C-alpha positions as a Markdown table, in Angstrom:
| # | Residue | x | y | z |
|---|---|---|---|---|
| 1 | Met | -49.4 | -29.1 | 71.6 |
| 2 | Thr | -51.2 | -30.8 | 68.6 |
| 3 | Phe | -54.4 | -29.6 | 66.7 |
| 4 | Glu | -55.9 | -32.8 | 68.2 |
| 5 | Ser | -55.3 | -31.7 | 71.8 |
| 6 | Ile | -56.9 | -28.5 | 71.3 |
| 7 | Thr | -60.6 | -28.3 | 72.1 |
| 8 | Gly | -62.9 | -27.0 | 69.6 |
| 9 | His | -62.0 | -24.5 | 66.8 |
| 10 | Asp | -62.2 | -27.4 | 64.0 |
| 11 | Arg | -62.7 | -25.1 | 61.0 |
| 12 | Gln | -59.7 | -23.3 | 62.0 |
| 13 | Lys | -57.4 | -26.3 | 62.6 |
| 14 | Asn | -58.5 | -27.9 | 59.1 |
| 15 | Ile | -57.7 | -24.8 | 57.3 |
| 16 | Leu | -54.1 | -24.9 | 58.7 |
| 17 | Arg | -54.1 | -28.5 | 57.9 |
| 18 | Arg | -54.8 | -28.2 | 54.4 |
| 19 | Ala | -52.2 | -25.5 | 54.0 |
| 20 | Leu | -49.6 | -27.6 | 55.7 |
| 21 | Lys | -50.9 | -30.7 | 53.3 |
| 22 | Ala | -50.4 | -28.7 | 50.1 |
| 23 | Asp | -47.5 | -26.7 | 51.4 |
| 24 | Arg | -49.1 | -23.3 | 50.7 |
| 25 | Ile | -48.2 | -21.5 | 53.9 |
| 26 | Ala | -49.2 | -18.0 | 53.9 |
| 27 | His | -46.3 | -15.6 | 55.0 |
| 28 | Ala | -48.4 | -13.9 | 57.8 |
| 29 | Tyr | -51.5 | -14.9 | 59.4 |
| 30 | Leu | -53.7 | -13.1 | 62.0 |
| 31 | Phe | -55.7 | -15.0 | 64.7 |
| 32 | Glu | -58.2 | -13.0 | 66.1 |
| 33 | Gly | -61.1 | -13.6 | 68.7 |
| 34 | Pro | -61.6 | -13.3 | 72.6 |
| 35 | Glu | -59.0 | -13.9 | 75.2 |
| 36 | Gly | -58.1 | -17.4 | 76.2 |
| 37 | Ile | -60.0 | -19.4 | 73.8 |
| 38 | Gly | -57.2 | -21.1 | 72.4 |
| 39 | Lys | -55.5 | -18.8 | 69.6 |
| 40 | Arg | -51.9 | -19.3 | 71.2 |
| 41 | Leu | -52.4 | -23.1 | 71.5 |
| 42 | Thr | -53.2 | -23.3 | 67.9 |
| 43 | Ala | -50.6 | -20.9 | 66.8 |
| 44 | Leu | -48.0 | -23.3 | 68.4 |
| 45 | Ala | -49.7 | -26.5 | 67.3 |
| 46 | Phe | -49.4 | -25.1 | 63.7 |
| 47 | Ala | -45.6 | -23.9 | 64.4 |
| 48 | Arg | -44.7 | -27.5 | 65.8 |
| 49 | Ala | -46.1 | -29.2 | 62.6 |
| 50 | Leu | -44.4 | -26.8 | 60.6 |
| 51 | Leu | -41.0 | -27.6 | 62.2 |
| 52 | Cys | -41.6 | -31.3 | 62.8 |
| 53 | Val | -39.4 | -33.7 | 61.0 |
| 54 | Asp | -42.3 | -35.6 | 59.3 |
| 55 | Gly | -44.5 | -32.4 | 59.0 |
| 56 | Thr | -47.5 | -33.8 | 61.3 |
| 57 | Gly | -46.3 | -32.4 | 64.6 |
| 58 | Cys | -45.7 | -35.8 | 65.7 |
| 59 | Gly | -44.4 | -35.0 | 69.5 |
| 60 | Asp | -41.6 | -37.4 | 69.4 |
| 61 | Cys | -38.8 | -35.8 | 67.1 |
| 62 | Pro | -36.2 | -33.5 | 68.4 |
| 63 | Ala | -38.0 | -30.3 | 66.7 |
| 64 | Cys | -41.5 | -31.2 | 68.3 |
| 65 | Arg | -39.8 | -31.8 | 71.8 |
| 66 | Lys | -38.1 | -28.2 | 71.5 |
| 67 | Val | -41.2 | -26.7 | 70.6 |
| 68 | Asp | -42.9 | -28.1 | 73.6 |
| 69 | His | -40.0 | -26.8 | 75.9 |
| 70 | Asn | -40.0 | -23.4 | 74.4 |
| 71 | Asn | -36.4 | -23.8 | 73.1 |
| 72 | His | -36.6 | -24.2 | 69.3 |
| 73 | Pro | -34.3 | -21.7 | 67.9 |
| 74 | Asp | -36.3 | -20.9 | 65.0 |
| 75 | Ile | -39.6 | -19.8 | 67.0 |
| 76 | His | -39.7 | -16.2 | 68.4 |
| 77 | Ile | -42.3 | -15.2 | 70.7 |
| 78 | Leu | -43.1 | -11.4 | 71.0 |
| 79 | Asp | -45.1 | -10.4 | 74.0 |
| 80 | Ala | -45.7 | -7.1 | 75.4 |
| 81 | Glu | -43.4 | -5.3 | 78.1 |
| 82 | Glu | -45.1 | -2.9 | 80.2 |
| 83 | Glu | -48.3 | -3.4 | 78.4 |
| 84 | Arg | -47.0 | -2.3 | 75.1 |
| 85 | Ile | -44.9 | -3.7 | 72.3 |
| 86 | Lys | -42.2 | -1.4 | 71.4 |
| 87 | Ile | -40.4 | -0.7 | 68.1 |
| 88 | Glu | -37.2 | -2.1 | 69.5 |
| 89 | Gln | -38.8 | -5.3 | 69.9 |
| 90 | Val | -40.1 | -5.4 | 66.4 |
| 91 | Arg | -36.8 | -4.1 | 65.0 |
| 92 | Ser | -34.8 | -7.0 | 67.0 |
| 93 | Leu | -37.4 | -9.6 | 65.5 |
| 94 | Gln | -36.7 | -8.1 | 61.9 |
| 95 | Gln | -32.9 | -8.9 | 62.4 |
| 96 | Glu | -33.8 | -12.5 | 63.4 |
| 97 | Leu | -35.9 | -12.9 | 60.4 |
| 98 | Met | -33.3 | -11.8 | 58.1 |
| 99 | Leu | -31.2 | -14.8 | 59.0 |
| 100 | Arg | -31.7 | -18.4 | 57.6 |
| 101 | Pro | -33.6 | -21.0 | 59.8 |
| 102 | Leu | -31.1 | -22.7 | 62.1 |
| 103 | Glu | -32.9 | -26.1 | 62.2 |
| 104 | Gly | -36.0 | -26.3 | 60.3 |
| 105 | Arg | -37.5 | -25.1 | 57.1 |
| 106 | Tyr | -39.1 | -22.0 | 58.4 |
| 107 | Lys | -38.5 | -19.2 | 60.9 |
| 108 | Val | -41.8 | -18.6 | 62.9 |
| 109 | Cys | -42.8 | -15.8 | 64.9 |
| 110 | Leu | -45.7 | -15.2 | 67.1 |
| 111 | Ile | -46.7 | -11.8 | 68.2 |
| 112 | Asp | -49.1 | -12.2 | 71.1 |
| 113 | Gly | -51.2 | -9.1 | 71.7 |
| 114 | Ala | -50.5 | -7.5 | 68.6 |
| 115 | Glu | -52.9 | -4.6 | 69.2 |
| 116 | Arg | -50.7 | -3.6 | 71.9 |
| 117 | Met | -47.9 | -2.4 | 69.4 |
| 118 | Thr | -47.1 | 1.4 | 69.5 |
| 119 | Val | -47.6 | 3.1 | 66.2 |
| 120 | Gly | -43.9 | 3.0 | 65.6 |
| 121 | Ala | -43.6 | -0.6 | 66.0 |
| 122 | Ala | -46.7 | -1.4 | 63.8 |
| 123 | Asn | -45.2 | 0.8 | 61.1 |
| 124 | Ala | -42.0 | -1.2 | 61.4 |
| 125 | Leu | -43.7 | -4.5 | 61.3 |
| 126 | Leu | -45.8 | -3.4 | 58.2 |
| 127 | Lys | -42.7 | -3.1 | 56.1 |
| 128 | Thr | -41.8 | -6.7 | 57.0 |
| 129 | Leu | -45.3 | -7.7 | 56.0 |
| 130 | Glu | -44.9 | -6.1 | 52.8 |
| 131 | Glu | -41.6 | -7.4 | 52.0 |
| 132 | Pro | -41.5 | -11.0 | 53.6 |
| 133 | Gln | -38.5 | -12.8 | 53.8 |
| 134 | Pro | -38.6 | -16.5 | 52.3 |
| 135 | Asn | -39.2 | -19.3 | 54.7 |
| 136 | Thr | -40.5 | -17.0 | 57.2 |
| 137 | Leu | -44.2 | -17.2 | 59.0 |
| 138 | Ile | -45.6 | -14.4 | 61.2 |
| 139 | Ile | -48.7 | -15.1 | 63.4 |
| 140 | Leu | -50.4 | -12.1 | 64.9 |
| 141 | Leu | -52.5 | -12.9 | 67.9 |
| 142 | Thr | -55.1 | -10.5 | 68.9 |
| 143 | Asp | -58.4 | -9.9 | 71.0 |
| 144 | His | -59.1 | -6.6 | 69.4 |
| 145 | Pro | -58.5 | -6.6 | 65.5 |
| 146 | Glu | -60.2 | -3.3 | 65.2 |
| 147 | Gln | -57.3 | -1.8 | 67.1 |
| 148 | Leu | -54.7 | -2.9 | 64.5 |
| 149 | Leu | -53.7 | -0.7 | 61.4 |
| 150 | Pro | -56.2 | -1.9 | 58.5 |
| 151 | Thr | -53.0 | -2.2 | 56.3 |
| 152 | Ile | -51.6 | -4.7 | 58.9 |
| 153 | Cys | -54.8 | -6.7 | 58.7 |
| 154 | Ser | -55.0 | -6.6 | 55.0 |
| 155 | Arg | -51.6 | -8.2 | 54.5 |
| 156 | Cys | -52.2 | -11.0 | 56.7 |
| 157 | Gln | -54.6 | -14.2 | 56.2 |
| 158 | Arg | -57.2 | -13.5 | 58.8 |
| 159 | Leu | -58.5 | -16.6 | 60.8 |
| 160 | Pro | -61.1 | -15.6 | 63.1 |
| 161 | Phe | -61.8 | -17.5 | 66.4 |
| 162 | Ala | -64.9 | -17.8 | 68.4 |
| 163 | Arg | -65.9 | -18.7 | 71.9 |
| 164 | Leu | -66.5 | -22.2 | 72.7 |
| 165 | Pro | -70.2 | -23.1 | 72.8 |
| 166 | Arg | -71.5 | -23.0 | 76.6 |
| 167 | Arg | -72.7 | -26.5 | 76.7 |
| 168 | Gln | -69.5 | -27.9 | 75.1 |
| 169 | Leu | -67.3 | -25.9 | 77.5 |
| 170 | Ala | -69.5 | -27.0 | 80.6 |
| 171 | Asp | -69.0 | -30.8 | 79.6 |
| 172 | Ile | -65.4 | -30.2 | 79.6 |
| 173 | Leu | -65.3 | -28.3 | 83.0 |
| 174 | Ala | -67.5 | -31.0 | 84.5 |
| 175 | Gln | -65.1 | -33.6 | 83.6 |
| 176 | Arg | -61.7 | -31.7 | 84.3 |
| 177 | Leu | -62.5 | -30.3 | 87.6 |
| 178 | Asp | -65.3 | -33.0 | 88.8 |
| 179 | Leu | -68.2 | -30.5 | 88.9 |
| 180 | Gly | -71.9 | -31.0 | 88.9 |
| 181 | Glu | -74.0 | -29.9 | 86.0 |
| 182 | Thr | -75.0 | -26.7 | 87.5 |
| 183 | Glu | -71.8 | -25.6 | 88.7 |
| 184 | Ala | -70.2 | -26.5 | 85.2 |
| 185 | Leu | -73.0 | -24.4 | 83.4 |
| 186 | Ile | -72.6 | -21.3 | 85.7 |
| 187 | Leu | -68.6 | -21.5 | 85.3 |
| 188 | Ala | -69.0 | -22.0 | 81.5 |
| 189 | Ala | -71.4 | -19.1 | 81.1 |
| 190 | Leu | -69.5 | -16.4 | 83.4 |
| 191 | Ser | -66.3 | -17.6 | 81.5 |
| 192 | Glu | -67.8 | -16.6 | 78.3 |
| 193 | Gly | -66.6 | -19.4 | 76.3 |
| 194 | Ser | -63.0 | -19.1 | 77.5 |
| 195 | Leu | -61.2 | -22.2 | 79.0 |
| 196 | Lys | -58.3 | -20.3 | 80.1 |
| 197 | Lys | -60.5 | -17.9 | 82.1 |
| 198 | Ala | -62.7 | -20.9 | 83.6 |
| 199 | Leu | -59.6 | -22.9 | 84.6 |
| 200 | Gly | -57.8 | -19.7 | 86.0 |
| 201 | Gln | -58.2 | -17.6 | 89.2 |
| 202 | Asn | -61.6 | -16.7 | 88.3 |
| 203 | Arg | -62.8 | -20.1 | 89.1 |
| 204 | Gln | -63.2 | -19.5 | 92.8 |
| 205 | Leu | -64.7 | -16.0 | 92.1 |
| 206 | Tyr | -67.4 | -17.5 | 90.0 |
| 207 | Leu | -68.2 | -20.6 | 92.1 |
| 208 | Glu | -67.7 | -19.4 | 95.7 |
| 209 | Lys | -67.6 | -15.6 | 96.0 |
| 210 | Arg | -70.2 | -15.1 | 93.4 |
| 211 | Arg | -73.2 | -16.1 | 95.5 |
| 212 | Gly | -72.1 | -13.6 | 98.5 |
| 213 | Leu | -71.5 | -10.8 | 95.9 |
| 214 | Ile | -75.0 | -11.2 | 94.5 |
| 215 | Gln | -76.5 | -11.6 | 97.9 |
| 216 | Gly | -74.7 | -8.2 | 99.0 |
| 217 | Leu | -76.0 | -6.4 | 96.2 |
| 218 | Ser | -79.7 | -7.6 | 96.0 |
| 219 | Ala | -80.0 | -6.7 | 99.7 |
| 220 | Leu | -79.3 | -3.1 | 99.1 |
| 221 | Ser | -82.3 | -0.7 | 99.1 |
| 222 | Ala | -82.9 | 3.2 | 98.6 |
| 223 | Gly | -81.9 | 4.8 | 101.9 |
| 224 | Ser | -79.3 | 2.0 | 103.0 |
| 225 | Thr | -76.5 | 4.4 | 103.0 |
| 226 | Ile | -73.9 | 2.4 | 105.1 |
| 227 | Pro | -74.4 | -1.0 | 103.5 |
| 228 | Thr | -74.2 | 0.7 | 100.0 |
| 229 | Phe | -70.7 | 2.4 | 101.0 |
| 230 | Ser | -69.7 | -0.6 | 102.6 |
| 231 | Leu | -70.1 | -2.8 | 99.5 |
| 232 | Ala | -68.6 | 0.0 | 97.5 |
| 233 | Asp | -65.4 | 0.0 | 99.8 |
| 234 | Glu | -65.4 | -3.9 | 99.5 |
| 235 | Leu | -65.5 | -3.8 | 95.7 |
| 236 | Ala | -62.8 | -1.0 | 95.4 |
| 237 | Thr | -60.5 | -3.3 | 97.2 |
| 238 | Glu | -60.7 | -6.1 | 94.3 |
| 239 | Lys | -58.7 | -4.2 | 92.0 |
| 240 | Glu | -57.8 | -7.2 | 89.6 |
| 241 | Leu | -61.1 | -8.9 | 89.9 |
| 242 | Leu | -63.4 | -5.8 | 89.8 |
| 243 | Pro | -64.2 | -6.1 | 85.7 |
| 244 | Glu | -65.1 | -10.0 | 86.6 |
| 245 | Ile | -67.0 | -8.7 | 89.3 |
| 246 | Leu | -69.1 | -6.3 | 87.2 |
| 247 | Asp | -69.8 | -9.2 | 84.9 |
| 248 | Ile | -71.3 | -11.1 | 87.6 |
| 249 | Phe | -73.6 | -8.4 | 88.5 |
| 250 | Gln | -74.6 | -7.7 | 84.8 |
| 251 | Ala | -75.3 | -11.5 | 84.6 |
| 252 | Phe | -77.5 | -11.2 | 87.6 |
| 253 | Tyr | -79.6 | -8.5 | 86.3 |
| 254 | Arg | -79.7 | -10.1 | 82.9 |
| 255 | Asp | -81.3 | -13.1 | 84.7 |
| 256 | Val | -83.6 | -11.1 | 86.3 |
| 257 | Leu | -84.7 | -9.5 | 83.1 |
| 258 | Leu | -85.0 | -12.8 | 81.3 |
| 259 | Leu | -87.5 | -14.0 | 83.9 |
| 260 | Lys | -89.4 | -10.8 | 83.9 |
| 261 | His | -89.9 | -11.5 | 80.1 |
| 262 | Gly | -90.9 | -15.3 | 80.5 |
| 263 | Arg | -87.7 | -16.9 | 79.4 |
| 264 | Pro | -87.2 | -20.5 | 80.8 |
| 265 | Glu | -84.9 | -21.0 | 83.7 |
| 266 | Ser | -82.6 | -23.1 | 81.7 |
| 267 | Glu | -81.3 | -19.8 | 79.9 |
| 268 | Leu | -80.5 | -18.3 | 83.2 |
| 269 | Val | -76.7 | -18.1 | 84.4 |
| 270 | Asn | -77.2 | -18.1 | 88.1 |
| 271 | Arg | -79.3 | -21.4 | 88.4 |
| 272 | Asp | -78.4 | -22.0 | 91.9 |
| 273 | Leu | -80.0 | -18.7 | 93.1 |
| 274 | Leu | -83.5 | -19.1 | 91.5 |
| 275 | Glu | -85.2 | -17.9 | 94.8 |
| 276 | Thr | -83.0 | -14.6 | 94.9 |
| 277 | Leu | -83.8 | -14.0 | 91.3 |
| 278 | His | -87.5 | -14.8 | 91.5 |
| 279 | Lys | -88.0 | -12.3 | 94.5 |
| 280 | His | -85.8 | -9.7 | 92.8 |
| 281 | Cys | -88.1 | -10.2 | 89.6 |
| 282 | Lys | -91.2 | -9.2 | 91.5 |
| 283 | Asn | -89.8 | -6.1 | 93.1 |
| 284 | Val | -88.2 | -4.2 | 90.1 |
| 285 | Thr | -89.5 | -2.9 | 86.8 |
| 286 | Thr | -87.9 | -3.6 | 83.4 |
| 287 | Ala | -87.2 | 0.3 | 83.4 |
| 288 | Ser | -85.3 | 0.0 | 87.0 |
| 289 | Leu | -83.4 | -3.2 | 85.5 |
| 290 | Met | -82.2 | -1.2 | 82.6 |
| 291 | Lys | -81.0 | 1.9 | 84.7 |
| 292 | Lys | -79.1 | -0.6 | 87.0 |
| 293 | Leu | -77.4 | -2.1 | 83.8 |
| 294 | Lys | -76.7 | 1.3 | 82.6 |
| 295 | Ala | -75.0 | 2.1 | 85.8 |
| 296 | Leu | -72.8 | -1.0 | 85.3 |
| 297 | Glu | -71.8 | 0.1 | 81.9 |
| 298 | Ser | -71.0 | 3.6 | 83.0 |
| 299 | Ala | -68.9 | 2.3 | 86.0 |
| 300 | Arg | -67.0 | 0.0 | 83.6 |
| 301 | Tyr | -66.4 | 2.9 | 81.1 |
| 302 | His | -64.9 | 5.0 | 83.8 |
| 303 | Leu | -63.0 | 2.1 | 85.3 |
| 304 | Gln | -61.2 | 1.7 | 81.8 |
| 305 | Arg | -60.1 | 5.3 | 82.0 |
| 306 | Asn | -58.4 | 5.0 | 85.5 |
| 307 | Val | -60.8 | 7.0 | 87.5 |
| 308 | Asn | -60.7 | 6.3 | 91.4 |
| 309 | Arg | -62.3 | 3.1 | 92.1 |
| 310 | Gln | -63.8 | 3.9 | 95.3 |
| 311 | Leu | -65.6 | 6.7 | 93.9 |
| 312 | Ala | -66.7 | 5.1 | 90.7 |
| 313 | Met | -68.2 | 2.0 | 92.9 |
| 314 | Glu | -70.0 | 4.4 | 95.3 |
| 315 | Ile | -71.5 | 6.1 | 92.3 |
| 316 | Met | -72.5 | 2.9 | 90.7 |
| 317 | Leu | -74.2 | 1.5 | 93.6 |
| 318 | Leu | -76.2 | 4.6 | 94.6 |
| 319 | Arg | -77.5 | 4.6 | 91.0 |
| 320 | Met | -78.6 | 0.9 | 91.3 |
| 321 | Val | -80.5 | 1.5 | 94.7 |
| 322 | Asp | -82.0 | 4.7 | 93.5 |
| 323 | Ala | -83.1 | 3.1 | 90.2 |
């Protein structure tokens, strides 16, 4: 993995290149930004260039090949176990960082999902950040920097990453997946600038199942009790994909709201459902749309707190049809 092979994030890559060229490497970096946009890939490219024999991340030397195969002895990757990063993991990392590098100039540690550290783990890491060992580099990766201790953030060089622009991502997807322009734009919009999300399991949901879900939602009306509860039951079984399904519904109502306020069709997500959007636009008011969106956000809030999915979906859909 090289900087050149990573799509976008030119500013971030240039900052890291300059640090390598000047040999002014911070002891700790905080890569922050949405999930799946390239933070981890950039961190690995940075580590590869740092450990490369000629300092470029050439891809041919033994160090580069070991980084690519995840078996370089001077790179340590810390991921969450059971959704949390525990103090025992951080203490084990600290013991590794006390030792001299085995092959390269640096010991590099990546902590992916740093916001998932327990309080004890975060406080233990803070001591390491305050008194760093020479020739060590710690890179924290996080989707939610606001959940980290402020003292941890202040001891890292922060490098924010942004989502890929929709058009840029659509062009990439069209080329890689052999998609038409409309499909590529829909996938790019619903993936929210995340290449990982667009290329992952959500692709089938966004391109194939999405139409049926929206048609089922838009067909509901006040008094249609059996179809409403039937759709709620269908949604409740989609435990892993439910947050993305709610995103699809949100994008649908957003499209209707944009049409209602005279925005051009080029701004819409669901460009392949224009007939459904225009029909829905004629039958709902702005106040009704806002109530539907509020019902969606309320359902999302309760799902994050592990309420009964079936009940949450039933209440959400009943609120929507009554709006």
